[in-house]
C-alpha positions as CSV (number, residue, x, y, z in Angstrom):
1,M,65.8,97.1,59.1
2,P,63.6,98.6,62.6
3,T,61.4,101.1,62.2
4,H,60.6,102.9,65.5
5,A,56.7,103.8,66.8
6,S,56.2,107.6,66.8
7,S,53.3,108.2,68.9
8,P,54.4,108.4,72.5
9,S,56.7,111.2,73.7
10,F,59.1,108.3,74.5
11,A,59.4,106.1,71.1
12,F,60.4,103.1,72.4
13,I,62.1,100.9,69.7
14,T,59.9,98.2,67.4
15,Y,60.6,95.3,65.5
16,H,58.3,94.1,61.9
17,D,58.4,90.7,64.2
18,P,55.1,91.6,66.5
19,N,56.4,88.5,68.9
20,Q,59.3,91.2,70.6
21,L,58.3,92.5,73.6
22,H,57.7,96.6,74.4
23,V,58.6,98.1,78.2
24,G,58.3,100.7,79.8
25,V,59.7,104.1,81.0
26,R,60.7,102.7,84.2
27,R,62.4,100.1,83.2
28,A,64.0,102.0,80.0
29,W,64.9,105.3,82.9
30,M,66.6,102.2,85.5
31,T,68.5,101.2,82.1
32,L,69.6,104.6,81.3
33,F,70.3,105.6,85.4
34,G,72.5,101.9,86.1
35,A,74.6,102.7,83.3
36,W,75.2,105.9,83.7
37,L,76.3,104.5,87.4
38,A,78.3,101.7,85.6
39,I,80.5,103.5,82.8
40,A,80.8,106.3,86.0
41,A,82.6,103.6,88.7
42,T,84.8,101.6,85.5
43,F,85.4,104.1,82.9
44,G,85.0,107.5,84.7
45,Y,87.5,105.3,87.4
46,T,89.9,105.2,85.0
47,F,91.1,108.6,85.3
48,T,92.3,108.5,88.6
49,F,95.6,107.1,86.8
50,G,97.2,110.4,87.1
51,V,97.5,110.0,90.9
52,Y,98.3,106.3,90.6
53,Q,101.5,107.6,88.9
54,D,102.1,110.4,91.1
55,V,102.5,107.4,94.1
56,Y,104.3,104.9,92.1
57,T,106.3,107.4,90.6
58,G,107.1,109.2,94.3
59,A,107.2,105.1,95.7
60,H,110.0,104.3,92.8
61,V,107.5,101.2,91.8
62,A,108.6,101.6,88.4
63,S,110.2,104.7,85.5
64,A,108.2,107.5,84.6
65,I,107.4,104.6,81.4
66,G,106.6,101.9,83.1
67,V,104.4,103.3,85.1
68,R,102.9,105.0,82.1
69,W,102.5,101.6,80.6
70,I,100.3,100.2,83.5
71,G,97.8,102.6,82.3
72,A,97.8,102.3,78.5
73,T,97.5,98.2,79.3
74,Q,94.8,99.2,81.5
75,L,92.7,102.0,78.6
76,S,93.6,99.3,76.1
77,L,92.6,96.8,77.4
78,L,88.9,98.0,78.1
79,L,89.1,98.7,74.1
80,A,90.1,95.2,73.0
81,T,87.8,93.5,75.3
82,S,84.6,95.6,74.4
83,L,84.7,93.4,71.0
84,P,84.0,90.1,72.8
85,A,81.5,92.0,74.8
86,G,79.4,93.7,72.7
87,M,79.3,90.2,70.6
88,L,77.8,88.9,73.7
89,H,76.1,91.2,74.6
90,D,74.5,90.7,70.9
91,S,73.6,87.3,71.9
92,G,71.7,87.7,75.1
93,H,74.0,87.3,77.9
94,F,74.2,91.4,78.9
95,R,73.6,89.9,82.5
96,S,77.0,87.4,82.5
97,V,78.7,89.7,80.8
98,I,78.1,93.1,83.3
99,T,78.0,90.9,86.2
100,T,81.3,89.0,85.2
101,G,82.9,92.4,84.7
102,S,81.9,93.7,87.7
103,C,83.6,91.2,89.7
104,F,86.7,91.6,87.4
105,F,86.9,95.5,88.6
106,T,85.7,95.4,92.4
107,S,88.1,92.3,93.1
108,S,90.9,94.5,91.2
109,L,90.8,97.0,93.6
110,F,90.5,95.8,96.9
111,L,93.5,93.0,95.4
112,L,94.9,96.6,94.8
113,S,94.7,97.9,98.5
114,F,96.9,94.6,99.5
115,V,99.7,95.6,96.8
116,D,102.2,97.5,99.2
117,L,104.7,100.0,98.1
118,G,107.8,98.1,97.6
119,D,106.8,95.0,96.1
120,H,107.4,94.0,92.4
121,Y,106.3,96.1,89.7
122,F,104.6,92.7,88.6
123,K,101.8,92.9,91.0
124,F,100.7,96.7,90.0
125,F,100.9,95.5,86.1
126,F,98.5,92.6,87.3
127,T,95.8,94.1,89.1
128,Q,95.8,97.5,87.9
129,G,96.2,96.6,83.9
130,I,95.3,94.1,83.2
131,V,92.5,92.6,85.8
132,M,91.1,95.8,86.1
133,G,90.9,97.2,82.4
134,V,89.3,94.0,81.2
135,G,86.3,94.7,84.3
136,A,85.6,97.4,83.1
137,G,85.7,96.7,78.7
138,L,83.3,94.1,79.8
139,V,81.4,96.4,81.8
140,C,81.2,99.1,79.9
141,I,80.1,98.2,76.0
142,P,77.5,96.3,77.5
143,S,75.7,99.1,79.2
144,L,75.5,100.9,76.4
145,A,74.2,99.2,73.6
146,V,71.3,98.3,76.2
147,Q,69.9,101.4,75.7
148,T,68.9,100.3,71.6
149,D,67.0,98.3,73.4
150,H,64.9,101.2,75.3
151,W,65.2,104.0,74.1
152,G,64.4,104.0,70.2
153,T,64.5,106.9,68.0
154,H,66.0,109.2,71.4
155,S,69.1,105.7,71.9
156,A,71.5,109.2,70.9
157,L,70.3,110.9,73.8
158,A,70.4,107.9,76.0
159,M,73.6,106.9,75.0
160,G,75.4,110.6,75.4
161,I,73.8,111.0,79.1
162,A,74.8,107.6,80.2
163,S,78.6,108.3,78.7
164,S,79.0,111.8,80.9
165,G,79.4,109.0,83.4
166,M,82.8,109.2,82.4
167,F,84.2,112.3,83.0
168,V,81.4,112.3,86.3
169,G,83.7,109.3,88.1
170,G,86.7,110.7,86.3
171,T,86.1,114.0,88.3
172,F,85.6,112.9,91.5
173,F,87.4,109.8,92.0
174,P,90.3,111.4,91.3
175,I,89.7,114.5,93.9
176,M,88.7,111.8,96.6
177,L,91.7,110.0,96.4
178,T,93.7,113.1,96.2
179,Q,92.1,114.4,98.8
180,L,92.5,110.8,100.8
181,L,95.8,110.5,100.2
182,H,97.2,114.6,101.0
183,N,95.5,114.2,104.6
184,G,97.0,111.1,105.5
185,V,95.1,108.5,104.9
186,S,97.5,105.3,104.1
187,F,97.5,104.0,99.7
188,A,95.9,100.9,101.1
189,W,92.7,102.6,103.0
190,S,92.1,105.1,99.7
191,V,91.8,102.2,97.2
192,R,90.3,100.2,99.9
193,A,87.7,103.9,100.3
194,S,87.7,103.6,96.4
195,A,86.9,100.1,96.0
196,L,84.0,100.5,98.7
197,V,82.5,103.3,96.3
198,V,83.1,101.4,93.6
199,L,81.3,98.2,94.3
200,G,78.4,100.3,96.1
201,M,77.7,101.7,92.2
202,L,78.3,98.8,90.6
203,L,75.7,96.6,92.4
204,V,72.7,99.0,92.1
205,A,74.0,99.7,88.8
206,N,73.9,96.2,87.9
207,A,70.2,95.7,90.0
208,C,69.0,98.2,87.5
209,M,70.1,97.4,84.1
210,W,67.6,95.4,81.7
211,Q,67.8,93.4,78.4
212,S,64.4,93.7,77.5
213,Y,65.1,91.9,74.2
214,P,65.4,87.7,73.7
215,R,68.3,87.3,71.2
216,A,66.7,85.3,69.8
217,S,63.7,86.9,68.3
218,L,66.2,88.9,65.9
219,G,66.5,85.8,63.8
220,D,69.8,83.7,63.8
221,K,71.8,85.4,61.4
222,R,75.2,87.6,63.0
223,T,77.2,90.1,62.0
224,S,80.6,88.6,60.9
225,I,84.1,90.7,61.4
226,R,84.1,90.3,57.4
227,E,81.0,92.1,57.2
228,L,82.1,94.5,59.1
229,V,85.6,95.2,57.5
230,T,83.3,95.6,53.9
231,D,81.2,98.7,54.9
232,T,83.3,101.6,53.9
233,P,81.3,104.1,55.6
234,Y,81.9,102.3,59.0
235,M,85.1,101.6,58.9
236,A,86.0,105.6,58.1
237,A,84.8,106.3,60.8
238,V,86.4,103.5,62.7
239,I,89.8,104.6,62.0
240,G,89.0,108.2,62.6
241,G,88.2,107.1,66.0
242,L,91.6,105.2,65.9
243,F,93.3,108.8,65.2
244,T,90.9,110.7,66.9
245,N,91.7,108.6,70.3
246,W,94.9,108.4,69.9
247,G,95.7,112.5,69.9
248,I,92.4,112.5,72.8
249,Y,94.3,110.5,75.1
250,F,98.0,112.1,74.6
251,M,95.5,115.3,76.9
252,Y,94.1,112.9,79.6
253,F,97.2,111.3,80.2
254,Y,100.0,113.8,79.4
255,L,98.2,117.5,80.6
256,Q,99.1,116.7,85.2
257,L,103.1,116.1,83.6
258,Y,102.8,119.6,81.4
259,V,101.7,121.3,83.7
260,V,104.2,120.7,86.5
261,H,106.6,120.1,83.6
262,R,105.6,124.2,82.9
263,G,106.5,125.2,86.6
264,I,103.1,124.6,87.9
265,D,102.9,123.7,91.6
266,D,102.1,119.8,92.1
267,A,99.4,119.9,94.8
268,F,97.5,122.2,91.7
269,A,98.7,119.7,89.0
270,F,97.1,117.1,90.4
271,Y,93.0,118.6,89.8
272,T,93.6,119.0,85.8
273,P,92.8,115.6,84.8
274,A,89.5,116.6,86.9
275,I,88.9,119.9,85.5
276,L,89.3,118.4,81.9
277,C,86.6,116.2,82.6
278,G,84.4,118.0,84.7
279,A,84.7,120.7,81.5
280,A,84.0,117.2,79.3
281,I,79.7,116.7,81.3
282,P,78.1,119.9,79.5
283,G,79.6,118.7,76.7
284,A,78.5,115.2,76.6
285,I,74.6,116.1,77.5
286,L,74.8,119.0,75.3
287,S,76.4,117.9,72.1
288,N,73.5,114.5,71.6
289,L,70.9,117.5,72.4
290,A,72.4,119.3,69.5
291,A,72.6,116.1,67.1
292,A,69.0,114.4,67.9
293,K,68.4,118.0,66.6
294,C,71.1,119.3,64.1
295,G,72.6,115.0,63.2
296,T,75.0,112.5,64.9
297,F,77.1,113.1,62.4
298,R,77.1,116.9,61.9
299,V,77.4,117.3,65.3
300,F,80.1,114.8,65.5
301,V,82.7,116.1,63.0
302,V,82.1,119.6,64.7
303,S,83.9,118.0,68.2
304,A,86.6,116.4,66.0
305,T,88.0,119.5,64.1
306,G,87.4,121.3,68.2
307,C,89.9,118.7,69.9
308,G,91.2,118.9,66.8
309,S,92.6,122.0,66.6
310,L,92.8,123.5,70.1
311,V,94.7,120.7,71.4
312,V,98.0,123.0,70.3
313,L,96.1,125.5,73.2
314,A,98.3,123.6,74.7
315,I,101.3,124.8,74.0
316,L,100.5,128.8,74.2
317,P,99.5,129.5,77.2
318,S,101.4,131.3,80.3
319,P,102.5,129.6,82.6
320,S,99.9,129.9,85.6
321,I,97.3,128.0,86.9
322,A,94.8,130.2,85.1
323,G,96.2,129.2,81.5
324,A,95.9,125.4,82.5
325,V,93.1,125.6,83.9
326,I,91.5,128.1,80.7
327,C,93.6,124.8,78.3
328,A,91.8,121.5,80.4
329,V,88.9,123.7,80.3
330,L,88.3,124.5,76.6
331,F,90.1,121.2,75.4
332,G,87.1,119.0,77.8
333,F,84.4,120.6,77.1
334,P,84.1,119.3,72.9
335,A,86.8,116.2,74.1
336,G,83.1,115.1,76.0
337,A,81.3,116.2,73.6
338,W,83.2,113.7,71.0
339,L,83.3,110.8,73.4
340,S,79.9,110.6,74.0
341,L,78.9,110.9,70.6
342,L,80.9,108.3,69.1
343,P,78.6,104.8,70.3
344,D,76.3,106.4,69.0
345,V,77.9,107.1,64.7
346,Y,78.8,103.2,64.9
347,C,75.3,102.1,66.0
348,T,73.6,104.5,63.5
349,M,75.1,102.2,61.0
350,S,73.9,98.8,62.2
351,T,70.9,97.3,60.0
352,S,69.3,95.9,63.6
353,A,70.2,96.0,66.8
354,R,71.7,92.2,66.6
355,E,74.4,94.6,65.2
356,C,75.1,97.2,68.3
357,G,76.7,95.1,70.1
358,V,79.5,94.3,67.8
359,R,80.1,97.3,65.8
360,L,80.8,98.8,69.2
361,G,83.0,96.4,70.0
362,F,84.5,96.1,66.9
363,A,85.6,99.8,67.0
364,F,86.4,100.4,70.3
365,A,88.6,97.3,69.6
366,V,90.7,98.4,66.7
367,S,91.2,102.5,69.0
368,A,93.1,100.1,71.7
369,G,96.0,100.5,69.1
370,A,95.7,104.0,69.5
371,V,96.6,104.0,73.2
372,L,99.6,100.9,72.7
373,T,101.2,103.4,69.9
374,A,100.7,106.0,71.5
375,T,102.2,105.7,74.6
376,P,106.0,105.2,73.4
377,I,106.1,107.6,70.6
378,N,105.2,110.2,73.4
379,D,107.8,109.4,75.6
380,A,109.9,109.6,73.0
381,L,108.7,112.6,71.3
382,M,109.0,114.2,75.2
383,S,111.9,113.7,75.3
384,Q,113.5,116.8,73.3
385,D,110.1,118.4,73.8
386,W,106.8,119.3,74.3
387,G,106.1,120.5,71.0
388,L,106.4,117.3,69.1
389,P,104.0,115.3,70.6
390,I,101.5,118.4,70.7
391,M,101.8,118.6,67.0
392,L,101.4,115.2,66.4
393,S,99.0,114.9,68.6
394,F,96.7,118.3,66.3
395,L,98.2,116.2,63.3
396,I,97.0,112.7,63.8
397,M,93.5,114.3,65.2
398,F,92.8,116.4,61.7
399,A,93.5,113.0,60.5
400,G,91.0,111.9,61.8
401,T,88.5,114.6,61.2
402,V,88.8,114.1,57.4
403,L,87.8,110.2,58.1
404,C,84.4,111.0,60.3
405,I,83.3,113.8,57.2
406,T,83.9,110.4,54.6
407,A,82.0,108.7,56.7
408,G,79.9,110.9,57.0
409,V,79.1,111.6,53.4
410,L,79.8,108.4,52.4
411,S,76.7,106.9,54.7
412,T,73.7,105.1,53.1
413,E,71.4,107.7,55.5
414,P,72.6,111.0,53.5
415,E,69.7,112.7,56.5
416,E,72.5,111.7,59.4
417,F,74.9,114.0,57.4
């Protein structure tokens, strides 16, 4: 179990092995900034899928359900790839993993820009669904896990700040693509322009991030999957995360379609995912500040409860722009808090720094099942009544909240709950 230095204002993590090196404040801040850029450029970019979905549906690339499978595959592979990415990070291959992931992600965007909207569906599915999803997964988890090398007792806040990048990217990139497409720029050059921005962000991110501790110095023992699945508090948090993700991603996938269904203008509907992500930014930062004072699990459970409760409000506002904005903001704030706290919840259950990557990766990989199952189920329910998938999301998120409370109660560190 690691101990923490208490004298400096930035309590860098210290271990019983005296041969391990300390890192400076400058390298810690550079790694945090690099992680923020990397997550904004990869996870944040996935929030542009609402824009792509509208373009693909309008160009008859596939049916609406077929198009949504591209986004579902992309996000599920991002989450599923987190397990090997986390294990490789814990083995000391941080640099190789994020470099490979960055190459995959940028290459997929440039390849996508050369696919004609009249081409076969598989080309879109392969480049955007598979290659982009794998690339993002290889970048995100190591970028979060590496913060524990530098920030010690401040790791929770560092990971929260890094996670907020996904919402900044999720606000910026959809607006960028929408503006380019609406101002007469071709699909190909709109995608290339965003690809160039992503390339620049990932080049800077790779240059900034460092894995400070030689993994060999942390001992030879590695955490097995069997050890993880027999850790009851951890598995309660993992399954709780699976259920809550199921409901949260419903809003991210379907909010734009829902406001159109309620009779709101398509031109405004384009911006609803960006509004949701914008509201999530303060939620991500403020929740981690609160977690430092009140305990991670307490704030985590409150944010999960807020998400589950406020998703029901989606059926209440009047069919107006103001109602859509209120719905997006009220849900976005606790969703940002919950998603940004999730990595820290899993890392607090680690017994050593070497476990953080695999615990994050395993939990995120399990959550991939939420994305794959939610898409067909929600599509089937929406064909009957929009209220059905909204209520189902509420019930599943409520179950996830109960499991998160259980994880907190069973945690071996009761001061966290």
